[in-house]
C-alpha positions in Angstrom: 202.7 173.9 0.4 198.9 173.6 0.9 197.3 174.3 4.4 193.6 173.2 4.0 190.8 174.4 6.3 187.1 173.8 6.2 184.3 175.7 7.8 180.9 177.3 7.3 180.7 180.7 5.6 181.5 183.7 8.0 179.2 186.3 9.4 175.6 186.9 8.8 175.9 188.7 5.5 175.5 187.6 1.9 177.9 186.5 -0.7 178.4 189.1 -3.5 180.0 189.1 -7.0 181.5 192.5 -8.2 182.2 191.6 -11.8 180.6 194.0 -14.2 183.2 196.9 -13.9 181.7 200.0 -15.4 185.3 201.6 -15.2 186.3 199.1 -17.9 183.3 199.6 -20.2 184.1 200.6 -23.8 182.0 203.8 -23.5 183.6 204.9 -20.3 186.0 207.8 -20.3 188.5 207.6 -17.5 190.8 210.5 -16.5 192.9 211.6 -13.5 194.3 214.7 -11.9 197.8 213.8 -13.1 199.8 210.7 -14.1 203.5 209.8 -14.0 205.0 209.2 -17.4 206.2 205.8 -16.6 203.1 204.8 -14.6 200.2 206.1 -16.8 196.5 205.8 -15.9 196.1 203.0 -18.5 198.0 200.7 -16.1 195.1 200.7 -13.8 193.1 198.8 -16.5 195.5 195.9 -16.5 194.5 192.7 -14.7 197.8 192.6 -12.6 197.4 194.4 -9.3 201.1 195.1 -9.1 201.2 196.9 -12.5 200.3 200.3 -11.0 199.2 203.8 -11.9 200.8 206.7 -10.1 200.0 210.4 -10.0 203.0 212.7 -11.0 202.9 214.4 -7.6 200.6 215.0 -4.7 197.6 217.2 -5.6 194.9 218.9 -3.5 193.1 216.8 -4.2 194.2 213.9 -6.5 191.4 212.2 -8.3 190.3 209.5 -10.8 187.2 210.4 -12.7 184.8 208.4 -14.9 182.3 209.5 -17.5 180.0 206.4 -17.9 178.3 208.0 -21.0 174.9 207.3 -19.6 173.7 207.2 -16.0 174.3 203.7 -14.6 173.8 202.2 -11.1 176.8 202.1 -8.8 176.7 200.4 -5.4 180.4 199.8 -4.8 183.9 201.3 -5.3 187.0 199.2 -4.8 190.7 200.4 -5.0 193.4 197.7 -4.9 197.0 197.8 -4.0 197.1 201.5 -3.0 199.7 203.5 -1.1 197.2 206.0 0.5 198.0 206.8 4.1 195.8 206.8 7.2 195.7 210.6 7.5 194.3 211.1 4.0 190.9 212.6 3.3 189.1 210.2 0.9 185.7 210.6 -0.8 183.6 209.1 -3.6 181.4 211.4 -5.5 178.8 211.0 -8.2 176.9 213.6 -10.3 174.7 214.0 -13.3 177.3 216.3 -14.9 181.0 217.1 -14.7 180.4 219.7 -12.0 181.6 219.0 -8.5 180.5 222.0 -6.3 177.6 220.1 -4.9 177.5 216.6 -6.2 174.4 214.4 -5.9 176.4 211.7 -4.2 179.2 212.6 -1.8 180.5 210.3 0.9 183.7 209.7 2.9 185.5 206.5 2.2 186.9 204.7 5.2 190.7 204.1 4.9 192.2 200.6 5.1 195.8 199.7 4.3 196.5 198.3 0.9 192.9 197.9 -0.3 189.8 200.1 0.0 186.1 199.0 -0.5 183.3 201.5 -0.2 179.7 200.0 -0.4 176.8 202.4 -0.9 173.8 202.0 1.3 171.8 201.7 -1.9 172.7 201.8 -5.5 172.8 205.2 -7.2 172.3 205.8 -10.9 174.6 208.7 -12.2 176.7 209.4 -15.3 179.8 211.0 -13.7 181.8 209.6 -10.8 185.1 210.4 -9.2 187.4 209.1 -6.4 189.2 212.0 -4.7 191.9 211.9 -2.1 194.0 214.5 -0.3 197.1 212.9 1.2 199.6 215.7 1.5 201.8 213.9 4.0 202.2 210.8 1.9 206.0 210.1 2.1 206.0 208.5 -1.4 205.2 211.9 -3.0 202.4 210.4 -5.2 199.1 208.4 -5.2 199.4 204.8 -6.5 196.9 202.1 -7.2 197.0 198.7 -9.0 193.3 198.3 -10.0 189.8 199.6 -9.3 186.2 198.6 -9.6 183.1 200.8 -10.0 179.8 199.2 -10.4 176.9 197.2 -8.9 176.9 193.8 -7.3 175.2 190.5 -8.0 174.0 188.8 -4.9 172.5 185.3 -5.3 169.3 184.6 -3.4 171.1 182.0 -1.2 174.7 182.4 0.0 177.3 179.7 0.0 176.8 176.9 2.6 180.6 176.1 3.0 184.0 177.6 2.3 187.2 175.5 1.8 190.4 177.8 1.7 193.9 176.8 1.1 197.1 178.8 1.2 199.5 178.0 -1.8 203.3 178.5 -1.7 204.5 178.1 -5.3 208.2 178.4 -4.3 210.5 175.9 -5.9 212.6 174.0 -3.5 215.4 171.4 -3.7 217.5 169.5 -1.3 221.2 168.7 -1.8 222.6 165.2 -1.1 223.4 166.3 2.4 219.9 167.6 3.0 220.6 171.4 2.6 217.7 173.4 1.3 217.7 175.8 -1.6 214.7 177.7 -2.7 213.4 179.9 -5.4 210.9 182.0 -3.3 207.7 183.0 -5.0 204.7 184.9 -3.8 202.0 182.8 -2.2 198.3 183.0 -2.9 195.0 181.8 -1.7 192.7 179.2 -3.3 189.0 179.1 -2.2 186.1 176.8 -3.1 182.5 177.7 -2.2 179.6 175.3 -2.2 176.1 176.8 -2.9 173.4 174.5 -1.9 170.4 176.1 -3.6 170.7 178.3 -6.8 167.5 179.5 -8.4 166.8 179.4 -12.1 167.1 183.2 -12.3 170.3 183.2 -10.5 171.7 180.4 -12.7 170.9 182.5 -15.8 172.9 185.5 -14.4 175.8 183.2 -13.4 176.0 181.8 -17.0 176.2 185.3 -18.3 178.8 186.1 -15.8 180.9 183.1 -16.7 180.8 183.7 -20.4 182.1 187.2 -19.7 184.8 186.2 -17.2 185.9 182.7 -18.1 189.1 181.8 -16.3 191.1 184.7 -17.7 189.3 187.9 -16.4 189.6 188.6 -12.7 186.9 190.1 -10.6 186.0 190.9 -7.0 184.1 188.8 -4.5 182.8 189.8 -1.0 182.2 186.7 1.3 180.1 188.6 3.8 178.2 191.7 2.8 178.1 192.7 6.5 181.9 192.8 6.7 183.1 193.7 3.2 186.4 195.2 4.4 187.8 191.9 5.7 186.1 189.6 3.2 186.9 191.2 -0.1 189.2 189.3 -2.6 190.4 190.0 -6.1 190.2 186.6 -7.8 189.9 184.6 -11.0 188.1 181.4 -11.8 190.2 178.2 -11.8 187.4 175.9 -12.9 184.3 176.0 -15.0 181.1 176.6 -13.1 179.3 173.3 -12.7 175.5 173.1 -11.6 174.1 170.1 -10.0 170.4 169.1 -10.1 168.1 169.6 -7.1 164.3 169.5 -6.8 162.0 172.4 -7.4 164.2 174.1 -10.2 167.1 174.8 -7.8 170.6 173.6 -8.5 173.8 173.2 -6.6 176.9 175.3 -7.6 180.6 175.1 -6.9 182.9 178.2 -7.2 186.7 177.6 -7.4 188.9 180.7 -7.5 192.4 181.8 -6.7 193.6 185.4 -5.6 195.4 187.6 -8.1 199.0 188.5 -7.5 
């Protein structure tokens, strides 16, 4: 079932693409405080948000750590499908070396249920990063997460002019001769289409690089409104190629079609 809505882009912020995930880079070394045998840290590299990593127990603190091999700019951290509780102490840290007594970057991360996004006030270039959490009262007895992003954003010069969302229910339904309903219930998901009215030549070049890397098979994150990232962040994949229409003055129109991962 599809429920279409159509309206202008929300808020006053800007549209952002979080696609170049440094945590997934070939040179990056990722480690954790512990890992359950059946839920290893390697699971967090998978594209499925429900294929999770778990710590083996609750540490003080638990962490995921990244050696990026060289100093690289980070402006955002995202943790998707987590089980961290509201009472936890959560921080993102960055440093030039694997020493954490007084890291160069050290900031509290605001808790939100299910998914976390932490946007830095400005990008910071460091080699070592770690996400740490102390959640001693977690009733599950472990920390769990489905996927993560660590990296910088691409923000087009002009945001989308319109947004067209739909909710999709892929459940299979059938009616008997008497009209009784039977159903094979499946998880629903969102489809969104964004129209960008003016994309510069420089932004088009970046978008072409992005699409060659992502195609329709590699998920990434988007934020619809940079002023409200917590409520407008989505984990998506492309469902169509990226068409550019011609405009005057070197600018082009652009349509982005995505669906949320599940």
